[in-house]
BADRENTI-345172 format. One record per residue (C-alpha): z, x negated, y; residue in three letters. Coordinates in pm, 1 decimal. Each point is the difference from the previous one (the first is absolute). Layout:
N
@up=Z&east=X&north=Y&aa=ALA
...
***
This chain:
489
@up=10283.6&east=-11703.9&north=6123.6&aa=UNK
@up=-5.2&east=251.3&north=286.3&aa=UNK
@up=332.4&east=137.1&north=118.3&aa=UNK
@up=-157.7&east=331.9&north=94.6&aa=UNK
@up=-264.2&east=162.1&north=-218.2&aa=UNK
@up=-242.0&east=121.0&north=269.7&aa=UNK
@up=-119.4&east=-338.8&north=127.8&aa=UNK
@up=-151.3&east=-331.4&north=-106.0&aa=UNK
@up=173.2&east=-223.8&north=255.7&aa=UNK
@up=372.2&east=35.9&north=-71.2&aa=UNK
@up=37.6&east=247.5&north=283.9&aa=UNK
@up=279.3&east=252.3&north=-32.2&aa=UNK
@up=-215.8&east=292.4&north=109.1&aa=UNK
@up=-318.5&east=178.1&north=-108.1&aa=UNK
@up=-280.3&east=-204.0&north=151.5&aa=UNK
@up=-340.9&east=130.8&north=100.6&aa=UNK
@up=-164.9&east=-300.3&north=-162.9&aa=UNK
@up=157.7&east=101.8&north=-332.8&aa=UNK
@up=-120.1&east=357.6&north=38.9&aa=UNK
@up=-356.6&east=-102.8&north=78.3&aa=UNK
@up=-14.0&east=-255.1&north=-280.5&aa=UNK
@up=141.4&east=249.1&north=-250.1&aa=UNK
@up=-271.9&east=248.0&north=99.5&aa=UNK
@up=-303.0&east=-229.2&north=43.5&aa=UNK
@up=96.9&east=-320.9&north=-183.3&aa=UNK
@up=-129.3&east=-209.3&north=291.0&aa=UNK
@up=80.4&east=-93.0&north=358.2&aa=UNK
@up=-35.9&east=287.7&north=246.4&aa=UNK
@up=-40.5&east=-59.6&north=373.5&aa=UNK
@up=43.2&east=267.5&north=265.8&aa=UNK
@up=-244.6&east=-32.1&north=288.3&aa=UNK
@up=115.0&east=159.5&north=324.5&aa=UNK
@up=-258.1&east=211.3&north=180.9&aa=UNK
@up=-26.2&east=175.0&north=334.1&aa=UNK
@up=-186.2&east=329.6&north=-37.5&aa=UNK
@up=19.4&east=70.1&north=374.4&aa=UNK
@up=213.6&east=309.8&north=-50.7&aa=UNK
@up=236.1&east=146.6&north=257.5&aa=UNK
@up=332.8&east=176.5&north=-51.3&aa=UNK
@up=122.7&east=356.7&north=66.3&aa=UNK
@up=301.4&east=-157.5&north=166.8&aa=UNK
@up=-229.0&east=-173.4&north=249.2&aa=UNK
@up=-273.3&east=251.8&north=79.2&aa=UNK
@up=237.8&east=285.1&north=85.2&aa=UNK
@up=-30.9&east=203.1&north=-319.9&aa=UNK
@up=359.4&east=-82.8&north=-92.9&aa=UNK
@up=105.2&east=-215.9&north=294.0&aa=UNK
@up=-100.5&east=-270.4&north=242.6&aa=UNK
@up=47.6&east=-374.1&north=8.1&aa=UNK
@up=58.3&east=-44.0&north=-372.8&aa=UNK
@up=326.1&east=-117.1&north=-154.3&aa=UNK
@up=198.2&east=-209.8&north=245.0&aa=UNK
@up=-38.9&east=-318.4&north=-208.7&aa=UNK
@up=-379.1&east=27.3&north=-33.2&aa=UNK
@up=-204.7&east=-268.3&north=172.4&aa=UNK
@up=-337.5&east=56.7&north=158.3&aa=UNK
@up=-148.7&east=-80.6&north=-341.9&aa=UNK
@up=207.3&east=279.0&north=-162.2&aa=UNK
@up=148.5&east=-209.4&north=-281.8&aa=UNK
@up=-339.6&east=-153.1&north=-68.3&aa=UNK
@up=72.1&east=-353.3&north=120.1&aa=UNK
@up=-116.5&east=-142.8&north=-330.3&aa=UNK
@up=-276.1&east=252.2&north=-71.6&aa=UNK
@up=-368.0&east=-75.6&north=52.0&aa=UNK
@up=-203.3&east=-7.4&north=320.1&aa=UNK
@up=-98.6&east=360.7&north=70.7&aa=UNK
@up=-311.3&east=-113.6&north=188.8&aa=UNK
@up=-139.1&east=-106.4&north=-339.1&aa=UNK
@up=-102.9&east=224.5&north=-286.5&aa=UNK
@up=251.4&east=54.6&north=-279.4&aa=UNK
@up=-217.8&east=-204.3&north=-235.1&aa=UNK
@up=-9.9&east=-290.7&north=245.9&aa=UNK
@up=378.4&east=18.3&north=43.0&aa=UNK
@up=41.8&east=-2.3&north=-375.6&aa=UNK
@up=-218.0&east=-304.5&north=-60.7&aa=UNK
@up=160.2&east=-193.8&north=286.9&aa=UNK
@up=321.5&east=-2.5&north=-204.5&aa=UNK
@up=-152.4&east=1.0&north=-348.3&aa=UNK
@up=-188.6&east=-322.9&north=64.3&aa=UNK
@up=328.9&east=-172.7&north=84.2&aa=UNK
@up=184.7&east=145.7&north=-298.8&aa=UNK
@up=-273.1&east=-99.8&north=-244.1&aa=UNK
@up=66.2&east=-365.3&north=79.5&aa=UNK
@up=366.2&east=43.1&north=-94.4&aa=UNK
@up=-16.3&east=228.6&north=-303.9&aa=UNK
@up=-272.3&east=16.1&north=-262.1&aa=UNK
@up=-77.7&east=321.6&north=-188.9&aa=UNK
@up=187.4&east=203.9&north=260.2&aa=UNK
@up=-44.3&east=374.8&north=45.6&aa=UNK
@up=64.2&east=191.0&north=319.9&aa=UNK
@up=165.4&east=302.6&north=154.0&aa=UNK
@up=-123.1&east=118.3&north=337.4&aa=UNK
@up=296.9&east=64.2&north=228.4&aa=UNK
@up=-64.9&east=242.8&north=285.6&aa=UNK
@up=284.8&east=-114.5&north=220.5&aa=UNK
@up=-32.7&east=70.1&north=373.3&aa=UNK
@up=95.9&east=341.7&north=142.7&aa=UNK
@up=-14.3&east=319.8&north=-208.6&aa=UNK
@up=-265.6&east=-45.1&north=-265.9&aa=UNK
@up=-38.0&east=361.4&north=-116.9&aa=UNK
@up=-19.8&east=138.5&north=353.7&aa=UNK
@up=-372.1&east=78.0&north=17.0&aa=UNK
@up=-247.4&east=255.0&north=-139.5&aa=UNK
@up=-50.2&east=-21.0&north=-375.3&aa=UNK
@up=-362.0&east=-115.8&north=25.8&aa=UNK
@up=106.7&east=-296.0&north=214.5&aa=UNK
@up=278.9&east=-97.0&north=-240.0&aa=UNK
@up=-237.7&east=15.5&north=-295.5&aa=UNK
@up=-250.9&east=-220.8&north=176.1&aa=UNK
@up=259.0&east=-268.9&north=79.2&aa=UNK
@up=186.4&east=7.2&north=-329.6&aa=UNK
@up=-314.9&east=0.6&north=-213.1&aa=UNK
@up=-146.4&east=-290.0&north=199.2&aa=UNK
@up=285.8&east=-219.6&north=-119.2&aa=UNK
@up=7.8&east=137.4&north=-355.0&aa=UNK
@up=-367.7&east=-87.3&north=-40.7&aa=UNK
@up=71.3&east=-370.0&north=55.3&aa=UNK
@up=-3.8&east=-201.4&north=-321.7&aa=UNK
@up=347.6&east=-94.3&north=-119.7&aa=UNK
@up=183.5&east=277.5&north=185.7&aa=UNK
@up=227.4&east=187.5&north=-241.2&aa=UNK
@up=188.7&east=224.1&north=240.8&aa=UNK
@up=108.7&east=108.8&north=343.7&aa=UNK
@up=329.9&east=-0.1&north=182.1&aa=UNK
@up=2.3&east=248.8&north=287.4&aa=UNK
@up=267.4&east=-8.1&north=268.6&aa=UNK
@up=64.5&east=333.8&north=170.9&aa=UNK
@up=247.6&east=258.7&north=123.7&aa=UNK
@up=150.0&east=284.4&north=-200.0&aa=UNK
@up=-127.8&east=256.9&north=252.5&aa=UNK
@up=-358.6&east=-124.4&north=-6.1&aa=UNK
@up=-137.3&east=77.4&north=-346.3&aa=UNK
@up=-184.2&east=332.3&north=-8.8&aa=UNK
@up=-46.9&east=202.3&north=-318.7&aa=UNK
@up=-369.5&east=-89.9&north=-28.8&aa=UNK
@up=88.4&east=-367.9&north=36.8&aa=UNK
@up=268.4&east=42.5&north=-268.2&aa=UNK
@up=-266.1&east=141.5&north=-233.6&aa=UNK
@up=-224.6&east=-299.5&north=68.2&aa=UNK
@up=287.2&east=-246.4&north=-49.5&aa=UNK
@up=80.8&east=162.5&north=-333.2&aa=UNK
@up=-360.9&east=-51.5&north=-111.4&aa=UNK
@up=0.2&east=-354.3&north=139.0&aa=UNK
@up=317.1&east=-78.2&north=-191.4&aa=UNK
@up=-185.1&east=63.7&north=-325.7&aa=UNK
@up=-264.5&east=-258.1&north=92.4&aa=UNK
@up=208.4&east=-285.1&north=138.3&aa=UNK
@up=350.6&east=-136.9&north=46.2&aa=UNK
@up=107.3&east=209.1&north=299.4&aa=UNK
@up=317.6&east=-39.2&north=202.6&aa=UNK
@up=102.1&east=209.2&north=299.5&aa=UNK
@up=239.7&east=-180.6&north=233.1&aa=UNK
@up=212.4&east=239.0&north=205.2&aa=UNK
@up=192.9&east=-112.5&north=305.6&aa=UNK
@up=350.1&east=146.8&north=4.0&aa=UNK
@up=213.2&east=-275.3&north=160.6&aa=UNK
@up=324.4&east=202.1&north=-21.4&aa=UNK
@up=136.5&east=326.4&north=-138.3&aa=UNK
@up=223.3&east=52.2&north=303.5&aa=UNK
@up=-134.1&east=258.5&north=243.2&aa=UNK
@up=181.0&east=-143.0&north=302.9&aa=UNK
@up=-168.2&east=-338.0&north=-53.7&aa=UNK
@up=-332.7&east=163.4&north=-79.8&aa=UNK
@up=5.3&east=177.9&north=336.3&aa=UNK
@up=100.3&east=-317.8&north=179.9&aa=UNK
@up=-292.4&east=-195.8&north=-144.9&aa=UNK
@up=-240.8&east=292.0&north=63.5&aa=UNK
@up=-109.3&east=60.4&north=-360.6&aa=UNK
@up=-87.2&east=364.9&north=78.9&aa=UNK
@up=57.5&east=132.7&north=-352.3&aa=UNK
@up=312.7&east=102.4&north=-188.6&aa=UNK
@up=133.6&east=-108.9&north=-337.7&aa=UNK
@up=-96.3&east=324.5&north=-172.2&aa=UNK
@up=-366.7&east=-54.2&north=90.8&aa=UNK
@up=20.7&east=-346.6&north=-153.8&aa=UNK
@up=171.6&east=120.5&north=-319.0&aa=UNK
@up=-255.6&east=279.0&north=-42.3&aa=UNK
@up=-294.0&east=-239.8&north=25.4&aa=UNK
@up=155.0&east=-240.4&north=-251.1&aa=UNK
@up=29.6&east=286.9&north=-246.6&aa=UNK
@up=-360.1&east=113.5&north=64.2&aa=UNK
@up=-127.8&east=-349.3&north=-72.4&aa=UNK
@up=219.8&east=-37.2&north=-306.3&aa=UNK
@up=-124.4&east=334.4&north=-134.0&aa=UNK
@up=-350.5&east=-152.4&north=3.1&aa=UNK
@up=128.0&east=-320.5&north=-168.5&aa=UNK
@up=-79.0&east=-210.3&north=308.3&aa=UNK
@up=216.2&east=-309.1&north=53.7&aa=UNK
@up=226.2&east=16.7&north=304.6&aa=UNK
@up=128.5&east=-308.0&north=182.1&aa=UNK
@up=240.7&east=57.0&north=290.0&aa=UNK
@up=56.9&east=-217.2&north=307.8&aa=UNK
@up=351.9&east=-25.5&north=141.2&aa=UNK
@up=138.1&east=-207.0&north=287.6&aa=UNK
@up=341.9&east=-165.7&north=5.8&aa=UNK
@up=165.7&east=-65.5&north=333.5&aa=UNK
@up=-123.4&east=306.5&north=187.0&aa=UNK
@up=203.0&east=53.0&north=320.7&aa=UNK
@up=359.5&east=113.4&north=-61.7&aa=UNK
@up=-36.0&east=43.3&north=-376.1&aa=UNK
@up=288.8&east=-128.2&north=-212.2&aa=UNK
@up=-24.8&east=-180.0&north=-331.2&aa=UNK
@up=115.6&east=318.8&north=-170.8&aa=UNK
@up=-283.2&east=198.4&north=160.0&aa=UNK
@up=-259.4&east=-250.0&north=-122.4&aa=UNK
@up=138.4&east=18.6&north=-353.1&aa=UNK
@up=-6.8&east=382.3&north=16.5&aa=UNK
@up=-374.1&east=-19.2&north=71.4&aa=UNK
@up=-53.4&east=-200.6&north=-320.0&aa=UNK
@up=218.3&east=235.6&north=-204.5&aa=UNK
@up=-205.9&east=296.1&north=119.7&aa=UNK
@up=-323.3&east=-170.2&north=-104.6&aa=UNK
@up=154.0&east=-86.7&north=-335.5&aa=UNK
@up=60.4&east=367.8&north=-65.0&aa=UNK
@up=-361.5&east=77.7&north=97.0&aa=UNK
@up=-116.3&east=-233.2&north=-279.2&aa=UNK
@up=-256.9&east=-181.7&north=212.6&aa=UNK
@up=-222.0&east=-265.8&north=-158.3&aa=UNK
@up=48.1&east=-280.4&north=250.6&aa=UNK
@up=163.5&east=-102.7&north=325.1&aa=UNK
@up=-63.8&east=-230.5&north=294.6&aa=UNK
@up=313.3&east=-116.1&north=179.7&aa=UNK
@up=-54.3&east=-130.7&north=353.0&aa=UNK
@up=226.0&east=-148.6&north=263.1&aa=UNK
@up=-41.0&east=158.1&north=342.1&aa=UNK
@up=-236.2&east=-202.4&north=218.5&aa=UNK
@up=51.6&east=20.4&north=373.6&aa=UNK
@up=-346.7&east=-79.4&north=132.5&aa=UNK
@up=-128.6&east=-57.1&north=350.1&aa=UNK
@up=-146.8&east=291.1&north=192.9&aa=UNK
@up=159.3&east=269.6&north=-215.9&aa=UNK
@up=235.8&east=285.0&north=82.6&aa=UNK
@up=251.1&east=-170.4&north=-228.8&aa=UNK
@up=-4.4&east=-311.0&north=219.2&aa=UNK
@up=86.7&east=213.7&north=303.8&aa=UNK
@up=285.7&east=168.0&north=-188.5&aa=UNK
@up=133.5&east=-335.6&north=-118.8&aa=UNK
@up=-9.3&east=-157.5&north=345.9&aa=UNK
@up=176.9&east=304.2&north=142.1&aa=UNK
@up=268.6&east=61.9&north=-264.9&aa=UNK
@up=23.8&east=-330.8&north=-190.8&aa=UNK
@up=66.1&east=177.4&north=-330.0&aa=UNK
@up=110.6&east=-222.0&north=-287.2&aa=UNK
@up=-276.9&east=-182.0&north=-187.6&aa=UNK
@up=85.1&east=-94.2&north=-357.3&aa=UNK
@up=67.4&east=-364.5&north=-65.1&aa=UNK
@up=-177.7&east=-165.0&north=-290.3&aa=UNK
@up=319.6&east=8.4&north=-207.9&aa=UNK
@up=56.1&east=368.0&north=77.0&aa=UNK
@up=-355.5&east=85.4&north=-97.7&aa=UNK
@up=24.0&east=-190.8&north=-327.3&aa=UNK
@up=330.3&east=169.5&north=-84.8&aa=UNK
@up=-147.8&east=346.0&north=65.1&aa=UNK
@up=-320.3&east=-67.3&north=-196.1&aa=UNK
@up=198.0&east=-123.7&north=-299.6&aa=UNK
@up=217.7&east=312.2&north=12.2&aa=UNK
@up=-312.8&east=216.5&north=18.4&aa=UNK
@up=-156.5&east=-178.7&north=-295.5&aa=UNK
@up=317.4&east=52.2&north=-201.6&aa=UNK
@up=-26.5&east=376.7&north=52.4&aa=UNK
@up=-373.4&east=30.0&north=-68.2&aa=UNK
@up=-118.5&east=108.5&north=-342.5&aa=UNK
@up=-135.8&east=-307.5&north=-179.4&aa=UNK
@up=-338.3&east=168.2&north=-58.8&aa=UNK
@up=-73.2&east=27.3&north=374.4&aa=UNK
@up=-240.3&east=-278.4&north=96.8&aa=UNK
@up=106.4&east=-217.2&north=295.1&aa=UNK
@up=-317.3&east=-47.7&north=204.7&aa=UNK
@up=177.0&east=-176.2&north=286.9&aa=UNK
@up=354.4&east=-103.2&north=92.2&aa=UNK
@up=-66.0&east=-151.0&north=340.1&aa=UNK
@up=-271.6&east=24.8&north=262.2&aa=UNK
@up=-248.5&east=-225.8&north=173.2&aa=UNK
@up=6.2&east=-44.7&north=374.6&aa=UNK
@up=-229.3&east=-179.5&north=240.6&aa=UNK
@up=199.6&east=-256.2&north=193.9&aa=UNK
@up=-181.9&east=67.9&north=328.0&aa=UNK
@up=98.2&east=369.2&north=-7.0&aa=UNK
@up=350.0&east=-20.2&north=-146.5&aa=UNK
@up=300.9&east=58.0&north=227.2&aa=UNK
@up=266.4&east=28.9&north=-272.8&aa=UNK
@up=110.4&east=-96.6&north=-258.2&aa=UNK
@up=-136.4&east=-353.5&north=5.4&aa=UNK
@up=120.6&east=-72.6&north=-353.4&aa=UNK
@up=-278.5&east=225.9&north=-130.3&aa=UNK
@up=-248.7&east=-278.6&north=60.4&aa=UNK
@up=140.0&east=-194.3&north=-297.5&aa=UNK
@up=-105.0&east=257.5&north=-257.4&aa=UNK
@up=35.7&east=-220.2&north=-307.0&aa=UNK
@up=348.5&east=-101.6&north=105.1&aa=UNK
@up=97.1&east=368.6&north=5.4&aa=UNK
@up=-154.2&east=58.5&north=-342.9&aa=UNK
@up=175.5&east=-302.8&north=-146.6&aa=UNK
@up=334.1&east=102.2&north=146.5&aa=UNK
@up=-32.2&east=348.9&north=-149.0&aa=UNK
@up=-52.5&east=-164.7&north=-339.2&aa=UNK
@up=304.9&east=-221.3&north=56.4&aa=UNK
@up=220.9&east=292.2&north=102.6&aa=UNK
@up=-93.9&east=201.9&north=-308.7&aa=UNK
@up=72.2&east=-305.0&north=-214.0&aa=UNK
@up=333.8&east=-51.1&north=175.0&aa=UNK
@up=91.2&east=363.2&north=-66.9&aa=UNK
@up=-134.9&east=-27.8&north=-355.7&aa=UNK
@up=-177.8&east=330.3&north=67.1&aa=UNK
@up=-352.5&east=138.2&north=-4.9&aa=UNK
@up=-207.4&east=306.5&north=82.9&aa=UNK
@up=166.2&east=309.5&north=-143.5&aa=UNK
@up=334.1&east=-178.6&north=-39.7&aa=UNK
@up=190.7&east=282.4&north=169.0&aa=UNK
@up=-150.0&east=262.7&north=-228.6&aa=UNK
@up=318.5&east=-73.3&north=-195.1&aa=UNK
@up=326.6&east=-39.2&north=190.0&aa=UNK
@up=129.4&east=-193.2&north=-299.4&aa=UNK
@up=-244.5&east=-274.5&north=98.6&aa=UNK
@up=155.1&east=-8.4&north=345.5&aa=UNK
@up=346.0&east=-11.1&north=-149.5&aa=UNK
@up=-101.5&east=-293.0&north=-218.7&aa=UNK
@up=-156.8&east=-188.2&north=293.7&aa=UNK
@up=323.9&east=32.0&north=199.7&aa=UNK
@up=199.7&east=-127.9&north=-295.9&aa=UNK
@up=-246.6&east=-288.7&north=-41.5&aa=UNK
@up=70.1&east=-119.1&north=352.9&aa=UNK
@up=366.4&east=91.0&north=21.1&aa=UNK
@up=192.3&east=-67.4&north=-320.5&aa=UNK
@up=124.3&east=-352.4&north=-80.9&aa=UNK
@up=101.5&east=-148.2&north=-334.1&aa=UNK
@up=375.8&east=-2.3&north=67.1&aa=UNK
@up=21.8&east=348.2&north=153.5&aa=UNK
@up=223.9&east=282.4&north=-117.3&aa=UNK
@up=-211.5&east=314.4&north=-43.0&aa=UNK
@up=61.7&east=356.5&north=-113.4&aa=UNK
@up=-224.6&east=256.2&north=-167.5&aa=UNK
@up=182.6&east=325.0&north=77.5&aa=UNK
@up=-221.8&east=207.9&north=-233.0&aa=UNK
@up=-99.4&east=-215.8&north=-298.4&aa=UNK
@up=-192.0&east=270.6&north=-189.0&aa=UNK
@up=-180.6&east=-168.8&north=-288.4&aa=UNK
@up=69.0&east=-346.7&north=141.8&aa=UNK
@up=-341.5&east=-101.3&north=130.1&aa=UNK
@up=112.9&east=-51.5&north=360.3&aa=UNK
@up=302.5&east=-211.7&north=-83.7&aa=UNK
@up=-210.4&east=-204.0&north=-242.5&aa=UNK
@up=-241.5&east=-69.0&north=285.7&aa=UNK
@up=293.2&east=-102.6&north=220.3&aa=UNK
@up=114.6&east=-242.7&north=-268.5&aa=UNK
@up=-321.6&east=-198.8&north=56.6&aa=UNK
@up=126.3&east=-82.3&north=349.1&aa=UNK
@up=374.5&east=-29.4&north=-60.6&aa=UNK
@up=31.2&east=-295.6&north=-238.5&aa=UNK
@up=331.9&east=-144.6&north=109.3&aa=UNK
@up=153.6&east=302.0&north=171.3&aa=UNK
@up=118.1&east=327.0&north=-151.7&aa=UNK
@up=-148.5&east=343.2&north=-77.7&aa=UNK
@up=199.1&east=323.6&north=4.4&aa=UNK
@up=-133.4&east=330.9&north=-128.5&aa=UNK
@up=121.7&east=361.0&north=22.6&aa=UNK
@up=-100.5&east=321.2&north=-173.9&aa=UNK
@up=188.5&east=316.8&north=-84.6&aa=UNK
@up=-198.8&east=52.5&north=-320.3&aa=UNK
@up=117.5&east=-190.7&north=-306.1&aa=UNK
@up=-355.5&east=-9.0&north=-136.8&aa=UNK
@up=-120.7&east=-175.2&north=314.5&aa=UNK
@up=266.5&east=-268.0&north=-36.0&aa=UNK
@up=-86.9&east=-49.5&north=-367.7&aa=UNK
@up=-373.3&east=-28.1&north=73.3&aa=UNK
@up=61.0&east=-245.4&north=281.7&aa=UNK
@up=235.8&east=-217.6&north=-206.9&aa=UNK
@up=-250.8&east=-17.0&north=-285.7&aa=UNK
@up=-281.8&east=-93.5&north=240.1&aa=UNK
@up=199.8&east=-271.8&north=174.6&aa=UNK
@up=132.7&east=-145.1&north=-326.4&aa=UNK
@up=-346.2&east=-4.2&north=-158.8&aa=UNK
@up=-118.7&east=-203.6&north=301.2&aa=UNK
@up=294.3&east=-238.7&north=-32.4&aa=UNK
@up=154.7&east=100.2&north=334.9&aa=UNK
@up=365.9&east=-102.3&north=13.8&aa=UNK
@up=113.2&east=30.3&north=362.8&aa=UNK
@up=44.6&east=376.9&north=15.3&aa=UNK
@up=269.6&east=262.0&north=-15.6&aa=UNK
@up=-63.3&east=372.3&north=-50.3&aa=UNK
@up=222.7&east=294.3&north=93.6&aa=UNK
@up=-31.0&east=341.4&north=-163.2&aa=UNK
@up=110.2&east=191.6&north=307.1&aa=UNK
@up=-155.9&east=181.1&north=293.7&aa=UNK
@up=-114.0&east=-219.1&north=289.2&aa=UNK
@up=232.3&east=189.8&north=232.8&aa=UNK
@up=271.9&east=-222.0&north=-151.8&aa=UNK
@up=-178.3&east=-321.7&north=98.9&aa=UNK
@up=259.5&east=-112.4&north=256.5&aa=UNK
@up=291.6&east=67.5&north=-233.0&aa=UNK
@up=-162.5&east=-195.8&north=-284.1&aa=UNK
@up=-122.0&east=-290.7&north=215.3&aa=UNK
@up=289.3&east=-16.6&north=247.4&aa=UNK
@up=35.0&east=-375.3&north=-60.3&aa=UNK
@up=-356.1&east=-48.3&north=134.9&aa=UNK
@up=33.1&east=164.7&north=341.5&aa=UNK
@up=-220.7&east=-190.2&north=244.2&aa=UNK
@up=-158.2&east=-208.3&north=-278.8&aa=UNK
@up=-294.9&east=204.1&north=-136.9&aa=UNK
@up=-353.1&east=-95.0&north=111.3&aa=UNK
@up=-199.5&east=294.3&north=-136.1&aa=UNK
@up=69.7&east=350.1&north=-131.0&aa=UNK
@up=-286.7&east=208.4&north=-139.3&aa=UNK
@up=-27.8&east=371.7&north=-75.4&aa=UNK
@up=-275.6&east=170.4&north=-196.4&aa=UNK
@up=100.7&east=362.0&north=42.1&aa=UNK
@up=-83.7&east=292.4&north=-225.9&aa=UNK
@up=36.7&east=39.8&north=-376.5&aa=UNK
@up=-12.8&east=-230.6&north=-301.3&aa=UNK
@up=-368.8&east=-32.9&north=-100.1&aa=UNK
@up=-65.6&east=140.2&north=-348.0&aa=UNK
@up=327.2&east=193.6&north=-17.6&aa=UNK
@up=165.7&east=315.7&north=136.8&aa=UNK
@up=-157.0&east=68.3&north=341.0&aa=UNK
@up=281.3&east=237.3&north=95.4&aa=UNK
@up=236.8&east=-297.1&north=25.1&aa=UNK
@up=-86.7&east=-151.0&north=336.5&aa=UNK
@up=162.2&east=-188.8&north=282.7&aa=UNK
@up=168.1&east=237.7&north=247.7&aa=UNK
@up=-3.7&east=-18.5&north=378.0&aa=UNK
@up=380.9&east=3.4&north=40.1&aa=UNK
@up=69.3&east=-286.2&north=-243.0&aa=UNK
@up=-305.0&east=-194.0&north=121.1&aa=UNK
@up=110.4&east=20.1&north=364.2&aa=UNK
@up=353.3&east=-107.6&north=-97.8&aa=UNK
@up=-142.8&east=-291.2&north=-197.8&aa=UNK
@up=-226.3&east=-120.3&north=282.2&aa=UNK
@up=287.1&east=23.3&north=245.7&aa=UNK
@up=219.9&east=-205.1&north=-232.3&aa=UNK
@up=-280.6&east=-249.9&north=-65.4&aa=UNK
@up=-19.0&east=-88.2&north=367.5&aa=UNK
@up=352.0&east=-142.7&north=-27.3&aa=UNK
@up=-105.1&east=-223.5&north=-288.4&aa=UNK
@up=-290.6&east=-166.1&north=181.6&aa=UNK
@up=24.4&east=-354.5&north=128.1&aa=UNK
@up=-137.5&east=-103.1&north=340.4&aa=UNK
@up=-360.9&east=-5.8&north=-123.8&aa=UNK
@up=46.9&east=295.3&north=-234.4&aa=UNK
@up=-256.0&east=272.5&north=-67.3&aa=UNK
@up=-17.9&east=337.8&north=-175.1&aa=UNK
@up=-328.6&east=124.0&north=-149.4&aa=UNK
@up=-26.8&east=369.0&north=-92.8&aa=UNK
@up=-297.3&east=161.5&north=-174.2&aa=UNK
@up=13.5&east=373.8&north=74.6&aa=UNK
@up=-187.0&east=260.8&north=-206.8&aa=UNK
@up=-19.9&east=328.9&north=194.7&aa=UNK
@up=-248.9&east=169.6&north=-235.6&aa=UNK
@up=259.5&east=180.3&north=-220.5&aa=UNK
@up=262.2&east=252.0&north=111.5&aa=UNK
@up=306.6&east=-223.8&north=3.3&aa=UNK
@up=-207.5&east=-289.4&north=135.7&aa=UNK
@up=-112.3&east=210.8&north=293.5&aa=UNK
@up=359.8&east=84.3&north=88.1&aa=UNK
@up=101.5&east=-364.3&north=-43.6&aa=UNK
@up=-286.1&east=-108.5&north=228.3&aa=UNK
@up=114.1&east=237.4&north=278.1&aa=UNK
@up=362.5&east=-117.7&north=-6.9&aa=UNK
@up=-94.3&east=-367.9&north=-17.2&aa=UNK
@up=-226.2&east=44.5&north=303.0&aa=UNK
@up=288.8&east=153.3&north=195.2&aa=UNK
@up=228.0&east=-282.5&north=-112.3&aa=UNK
@up=-223.7&east=-293.7&north=93.4&aa=UNK
@up=-61.3&east=143.3&north=347.6&aa=UNK
@up=369.1&east=-66.2&north=69.7&aa=UNK
@up=-11.9&east=-367.9&north=-104.8&aa=UNK
@up=-13.9&east=-138.7&north=352.4&aa=UNK
@up=132.8&east=-344.5&north=-91.7&aa=UNK
@up=-261.1&east=-62.2&north=-270.5&aa=UNK
@up=-373.9&east=-55.9&north=-6.1&aa=UNK
@up=-159.9&east=284.7&north=-197.1&aa=UNK
@up=-366.2&east=-4.8&north=-107.0&aa=UNK
@up=-204.6&east=244.0&north=-206.1&aa=UNK
@up=-312.7&east=-71.9&north=-203.9&aa=UNK
@up=-219.7&east=290.1&north=-109.9&aa=UNK
@up=-307.7&east=-30.6&north=-221.1&aa=UNK
@up=-153.1&east=323.5&north=130.8&aa=UNK
@up=45.5&east=268.4&north=264.1&aa=UNK
@up=109.4&east=257.3&north=-256.5&aa=UNK
@up=369.6&east=85.4&north=23.1&aa=UNK
@up=27.5&east=38.4&north=-378.2&aa=UNK
@up=-89.6&east=-360.3&north=-83.8&aa=UNK
@up=263.1&east=-266.3&north=-77.3&aa=UNK
@up=88.4&east=-232.4&north=285.2&aa=UNK
@up=217.0&east=-303.3&north=66.5&aa=UNK
@up=291.8&east=-33.4&north=241.5&aa=UNK
@up=119.6&east=-344.4&north=100.3&aa=UNK
@up=342.2&east=-41.0&north=167.1&aa=UNK
@up=82.2&east=-344.4&north=139.3&aa=UNK
@up=311.7&east=-136.5&north=167.8&aa=UNK
***
């Protein structure tokens, strides 16, 4: 049984192999081609020299030999593939340089040459967002009705400062506009991004993925920055020695990015290929399958998967999975209907559970739920959580975990909600109850009036917690969505 529904190989992300097989019910092979195109960032139309990481082959290291015809390039690879896979169909992948940067008649000639080969079911065309003219868009729309068409757009990063540094020569708005134009014509869009670009932080790389999530792209290729010989990037690296991601750092970032990505987005690539003779750094890229395997292991270790962070409750549960022990003392400061404390009871078998709620109905619902599940090691208090220290004064310095799920009681009066003043008092008191490994988890809901006020005051409060480690986990960039705060001693 697969752990994640969009794959056949027990991967925890949406695999390209699954997508192809679902569509064609057979093996699909992409054959890389070199159409002998140039780039507006090389010939002076947009800039000179190309992006600073581009080699002399302009990202076409594994494309075909441009001295041969496209048909000859295609069959060079097809003849090898046919020995490995029977009954295979093919997608022609125009890879090197900017593959829509030519007059329409020339594009038609090259694309149609490949489409006329027996067994070819589609094209994948790699290009730039500023290099698809309106007449080419019209042709691509028509082409999309005849074959399985994918347009691969290089973005690399959403951050303008990085984009200027790497000499992309287009802005984010131009990219977003082209994605929308392609989507309006129902053309699949796959986006290339690069992790480890000079001076970008982990947070910046995750912001790039969140932006693409909101654009509702069809697929993504995640690359690690290659520092190759005889590139402008090599010169910058030798001069400034900017940090290059370690293998562990890269894996951690990719897994975070996968957790944020909508599960329907197809993962076309999660690491890159590099030729050993040209590679300066990082050397660990050479062991591609080791990287892929370690990404699988990290997702398994986290017990997470693509789209995991679409719900902050998933993140909360994953922290509890790794953190809570059987003999711990834990507190649910807002029991509601009892679902959270029931979940905690699965971890705390020999310890003790405490629950608070100001509403009598919440306490009744929780007691009935716990009793019906034969949970014995609990004690509930029908009082506001601002009284937590007074009630649990005998447990100062002994509590391992305190959870808050702020807002109102689901299914009941929505005007009765947690309030910022009592919540802040409760959190402040809870800190005194924590043991040396103690943690507080708070799910904040800023989308209703009182929740918005509560969110603002909690943000001011946690900024003053200098002696604690405070982390936030957001499932989207929208300020109105629920998010998780983690406070650790």
